N, C-alpha and C positions, 0 to 999 in steps of 0.2 A: 606855765606853773607859778603859784601865787604861793608867798610864804604866810602861815597862818597870823602868826603872833611870833613877835621876837622873843629873845631867853630873858625871862624876869621872872620875880615874885608875882605869882597872881592874884589880883583881888577879885574874888567870886561874890557872886549875887547867888544865891539857893531858893528854887522855887520848888515847897512841896506840899502835898495836899493830905498827907496820912501822917503815919510813925514816921517817917524819916529815919529808917534803917540806912539810907543808902547816902543820906546827909550825914550823920553818924558814920559811918564809916568813911569818908572824905575827912571829915573831923580828926577822926582818929588816925589817919595817914597824915594829916599835918603835926599832928602833934609827937608822931615817931621820928619827925625830920622825911618821911617818905616822900611827901607830897610838897615842894615850894612853892605855897598857897596861904592865903589867907581868907576866911570867909566874912566878909564883910556883913552881910545880912541875910537873913533866911527870911520869906514871904509865901504866905499860906493866902490860900482862899476860902479854907475853912475856919472858921474860930477854933473848932477843937482840935485842931489836928495836933499829935503829940509830938509833931516838929518844933512847933512854937515853944511847946515848954521844954524840949532839949536846947536850941536856941538862947533859951533865954538861961537856963542852967550852964551852959558855955559863955557866958557874957555877952553873947551875940545878938546884934540888933534884932528883934523878930518882930514881924508887921501882920496883921490881918488887914489883906485889902478883900472887901465881900463884892463878889461882881453884882450883887444883886442890888446894892448901891448907886447902881449906873444905868442907865435907860438902855444902854446897846453895848455889844462887848466891844464896840471899836471906843466908846468914852473909857471903859473900863481899862483897857489895853494902855491907852493913851495915858493913864493915872501911871500904870506900871511902867511904861515909860520913862515919866515923868519922876518917878520916887528910883529907879535903877540909876538913872541916868545922875540923880544929885549925888549917887555913892561911888559915882566912878568906877565902876569894876570894869573888869576885860573881859569877864565869861559868864553868862548867863546858866547854871547849871538846872535843869530839869532833874529832879531827883523824886517820882512819883509825883509830880502834878498832873491832874488829870483831866486836863483842859488842852484842846488845841489850840495852838498859837496863829495868831491872825496876821495878816502882812503888814498892817502899818506895826507894829512890833518887829518884826522879823526885818524889816526894811532898815529900821533904825539899829536894830544890831546883827547887820550880815557879817556871817560866819562868827559870830559870838553868842548861838545858843547851841548845846548840847543837852542830847537826851540819851537815856538807856531802858533797852525794851526788851523784855525776857521773850526774845525767840531769835532766830538768826535770819533778822530780815537777809532779804523780802519777803521772807515766810512768815505767816502769821500775823499779819499788824491789828492793830488796833486791840482793842479790851480782850482777856482771858486768853491771850497765846499762850499758855502752858494747855488749857483746857483744849485747844484747838489742837494742838500740836498731840496730845491722846489721841482724840477722835481722827486725827489723819492716820493715824498709827505709824507716826516718824519712828526713826530708831536713834535717832539723834538730834537735840535741839542747842537752844543755850542762850546767850545772851549778846545785846550788841550795843554799842557806846557809839550814836551817831550825831550830826551835825542836825538842825531841825529847819526845815522848811516847810512848805505851805501845804504839804500833804502830810498823809497822816502816816507816819514812819517811814518817810521816803526819803530822807535826805541822805547826803553820802555818809558813808561808813568809815569810823575811824578805828576800830578794833573791835575784835568777836571771840568770844569764850563756847567753845561746845562741850555740853553734857547729855549725857547717855541715857536713854530712857529706858527703862525697865519695865520686863513682861508684867510686873506687880503693881506697878506706879500707879498710884491716884493724882488728882490734882493739887493737893496740899503739899506730898513727899516730892514732886518734881518741882514745884515751886518755891520749896527751901531750899534746892540742891543748886538751882539755876539762881536763888538771890545770893546765896555764897559765892557766888563765881561773880556777881554784879558788886559785888563789896570789893573784889579783889579790882578786877579791871577799869572800874570808873575813875579810881584815882589814879590807877597808871597811865588812861589816855590824857587825862587832866595834867599829869606832868607831861608829856609829850608838848603839850603845850607850851607849860614852863619852860620848858628846855630847847625850846624854839624848831622843833623836830619837824611840824606839820605843814604839809602843803597839799594843795589844792589844784588839779588838774582835770577839769569837768567835773564828774563825777567821781572820780579816782580821789581818793587821799594816799597821799604818798607819806612813807615815815623814811626821814635819810636817819 
């Protein structure tokens, strides 16, 4: 059993591709004093991402690093590693970052990359998890905070929250209810890092 991180004020790099609602929820938790952390940098692969504008509003370094400027995924991720390493962060937080992370990146940041997924993993991996849940006819779904590995939403699970699925649900309504839970459990999971309470034993994440 291995301790993931000793108790400390976390320095975070957040990566986002869209509106940045989870980024915003994490920032607000820090402002309230609920999360002992600081967001050092926000990085997006999309120049038009609203997350970049939010970061600028909060006086957080906001960087657009365009994958199209690099000939291979590996070169792009090498640049990400170089940039993030320069900020000396403790944790890389994926908040709606819509690209699979490669092995070179993960080897550099072992057990330092986390993600949130809008389903109860291992069910409904990949895109449109809410739609998958509705089409399958489950009665409950939810969201999962997990470590990132080289698979698609396959890393060790840190925390989950359950959301009921109603008979009259559509994808929009279910997505919104799951998102409300995401905004709570993501910062709570990060606080477990800050408190030094997370241990890894094989695939199992143990909270002390």
